[in-house]
N, C-alpha and C positions, 0 to 999 in steps of 0.2 A: 791319571789313569794307571791302573795296575799293569805290571809287566807280565805279559803272557809267557808261560814257560813251555818249551818243547825240547827236543833232543839237542838243539843247537846251544841252548843256554842252561840246560838242566844242571850240569856239573857245578857251575858257579852259583846258581840259585840254591841248590841243595846245600852247598858248602856255606853259603851266606846264612842260610837258615840254621845250620848247625853252629856256626860261629856265634850267632845271636843268642841261641839257646844256652850255649856253654858260658858265654859272657854273663848272661843273666843269673845262672846258678852260682857262678864264681863270685858275683857281687861287683863286677867291674872289669876293666881291661888291665892287663899286666898283673893279674892276681891269680894265683893257683887255687883251683877248687880241688881239694884232696878228698877222695873217697876213702874213708877210714875203715870201711868194711867192704867185702865183695859187692859187686854191682847190685844196687838196690832194685828190687823187682818193681817197686812203686815209683821209681825215678829213672827210667831208661831213656835218656836223651839221645843215645846212639844205638842203632840197631846192631844186633849180634855182638853184644858185649861179652867179655869172658869173666869168669869168677875165679880165675887162677891167679890173677894179679890185682893189685890195688892201683887204681888210676889216679893221676893228677893231671888236670887240664888247665891251660891258660891261653887266652887270646892276647896276642902281643901286637902293639902298634909299632911299626918299624919306620915311621916318618923320620925318626932319628935312630941310629944304631942302638941295639939292646945287647944284653949279655946274659947268657944262661950259665948257671953254675951248678954242677952235679957233684954229689958227695961220693965218697968211697963206699961201695955196697958190699965190700968184703966177700966177693965171689958170688953173691946173690944176683940172680938175673935182674937187670935194670936196663931199660931202653928209653930213650927220649927222642921221639920223632918230631920233625917240624913239617907242617902241612900248610901249603899256601892256599890262596883263594880259589885256585883252579884244581884243588885236590891232588896236587903233586907233592910227593914226599921227597924233598931234596936232600935231607940229612936224617940219619939215625945215629945217636951218640950212646955210648955205653960207659966209657971210662970217666973217673973223677977228673974234674977240671973245669976250665972256663971256655965257653964257646960263643964267639960273637954272632949276633943275628943281625944281618944287614939286608935291607930291602932288595938291593940289586942282586944279591945271591939267591933270593927266594922268589922273585918275580911278582910280588904283590906287597901292598902296604901292610896288610894284616896277615898274621900267621897263627896257627895253633901249635902250641907245644904240648905234646901228649906223652906222659911218662907212665910206663908200666913197671911195677916191681912185684916179683914173685912173692906169694904169701901162702902160708898154710892157714886157711880160714878156721880150722878146728883147734888151733893152738893160740891161746890168748897172748902168750908171750911173744910169739912170732908176729902176730898182728901189731902188737905194740912196737916191736922192733922196726917194722916197716913204716909205721906212723912216724917214728923218730927220723927215719931216712927222708920221708916226705917233707918233714919240717925243715930239712937242710937243703931242699931245692930252692934256688934263688933266681929271680929274674930282676935285672936292673935295666930300667928303661929311660930313654931320653925324651920320650913323648908318650903320653897316655890319654889320647883322645879316644873316647869310646867308639867301638864299631857300630855303625848304623846300617841296618839291613835295608836294602832297596825294597820298594813296594811290589813284591811279586804276587801274582794271582795264585791264590792257594789251590783253587780247583784244578787249574792246569798243571801246577806243580805236582799235586797228588796223582793226577791222571797219568802224567809222564812217568812218575816213579812206579806206579802200578804196572805200566806197560813194560818197563825195564825189568821189574821183578819177575814178570812172566817169562822174559827171555832168560833170566838168570837160572830159572828152574831146570833148564836143559844143560847146564854146565856142572861139571864135577870138581872144579878147582877154581882158585882165584889167581892163577898164574898170570903175570903181566897186567894185573889190574891196578896195582899200587906201586908207587915209586916215582922216580924222576920222569920228566917228559920223554927222555930218550930211551927209557927202559920199559915203558908200558905200551900196550897195544891200544890204539885210540878207542876201538869199539868195546874192548874189555874194560878199559878205564871208565867209560861211560856207564856200563852195566855195574861195575864194581862200586861206583859212587852211590847207586841205589841199593845194592845188595849187601854192601859191607863197608859203609863210609868209615874212614879212619883206619883202614887196614895197613899193615906193614908190608914193605917190599918182599918179594919171594925169597931173596937171599937171607932175610932176617927172620921171616916166619912164613912157612908154607901152609896155606889154608886149603883144606879139602872139604868142599861143601857137597853134601849128599841130600837129595830129596828122594827118599826111597819109594814114595807113592804107594805106601802100604797102609792098611788101617792100623789104628791104635791096637797094640797087642804086646806080647812079650818076645823080645829079641835080644841078641847079644853080639858084641864085638870083642874079639880076643886079640890083644896086643902083646907082642914079644919081640925083644931086640930091635926096638925102633931106633934108627940111626939119627939121633939128635944130639947136639952139644948141650942144650939146655933141658927142655922137657917137652912133653906132648900132653894134649888134653882133648876131651870130647865134650861139646856142649850141645844141648837140644833146644830148639826154638819153635815157636808157632809159625803159622803160614806167613805172617808179616815180618818175621825175623826178630821177634822179641821173646824173652823168657815168659812162659805162661805160669802164673802163680800156682803152686801146689802145696798141700798141707804140710809136707815134710821138707820143703825147700831143697828138693833134689833136682838140680839143673845141670851139673857137670861133674866130670871125673878127670883127674890128671895123674901123671906118672909119679908125682911126688907124694901125694896124699892117698892115692888108690891102694886098696888092699890086694897084695899079690897072691897068686896061686902058688902051689908048692914048687912049680918049675920056673918061677920068676915072672911068668906072664901075668897080665892083668885083664880080667874079663869085665867089660862094661855091660851091665844089664839094663836094657831099655824096657820099662814096664808100663803097663796100661793104666795103673792106678797107684796112688800113694797109700791105699788102704792095706791094713794087715801087715804081717811080717814080710819084709823084703830082703832079697839077697844083697850081699855087699856090692858096692860100686853101682848102685841103682840110680837111674835117671827116669823121671816120669815123662811120658810122651803125650802131648796134647793133640787135638784134632789138627790135621794138616802139618804134622811135625816134620822137621828136617834137622839135620845135625851138621856141625862143623868140627873137623879134626884139625887142631892147630899143632904145628910142628916147629918149635922155636929153636933157632940156630940150626937149621937142617944141614946134615952132612951131604956129601956128594951123591950118595945112593938115592937120596930123595930128589935132589935137584936134577939128576939125569934120568929119573924115572925107573931106575933099577929096583928100588923098593916100592911096593904098592901097599895101600892101606888094607886092613882086614875087611872081609866081606861081612855084610849083615846077614845073620842067620836067625831063624826062629828058634826060640829057646824051648827045649824039651821040658815038659812038665814032669816033676818027679812024683 
């Protein structure tokens, strides 16, 4: 009989679903699946992906100790998070080196290793450079038995997720949703598993989720002097948390590739349609749209709430 899912077991059920999906696309356990291009619109296994980094995912069997080896990224943003079966992120690594992965340290037999590397998707040479870094990611395992997902009832899993997504719409940030057991809020951790599975801890990346509850139209966000050590980005999603395909592939803008204004600020234009001539830094908004501001390696002003994100304003037509 299938296992009925409710709020008591949703986190593990959803994480098991994700582990099984990631293992399938990777082609096995202990094997990295490298995304060589920004998140594919036709292959979104994780909700609220970003297109500012290239992802590498692997499911690792820790029945025996394993080893993760990271290359020198030469100053480029690289993070490797380790997520256990209860969606706790016990470690995030950045520096080149070898990192033991031991079951007792992570609290489950299987873990996800999720690597993000900053990329300029419009620069073929930069994409190639990141691919070369991905090829230098190494996992050495002592056990490689494939993860087998328990038989969860899909209808109750989907219904529980939908209920949690409804609760998430009233929140404006992802604070204390992701991280170690002792640094998350249990209720927010539960909601975060539905609304942003695989997110990084607040100290590593601050996520500001906004559901503006406004119709599709023309709006803008103006960013200036954002206090981050790495970079910031804006991504727009549909009501279910996925990128909605559009003819021009306009889904996100970040501080590395965005076109600045004369004063150094960057204006993100949220537009109703991909048709016709569009302003720089445009993102197309689908029905039920919402957006996430990602702030990588946030400084103290973000963490203590001194800095606040820009307000969404309707764009004046020229």
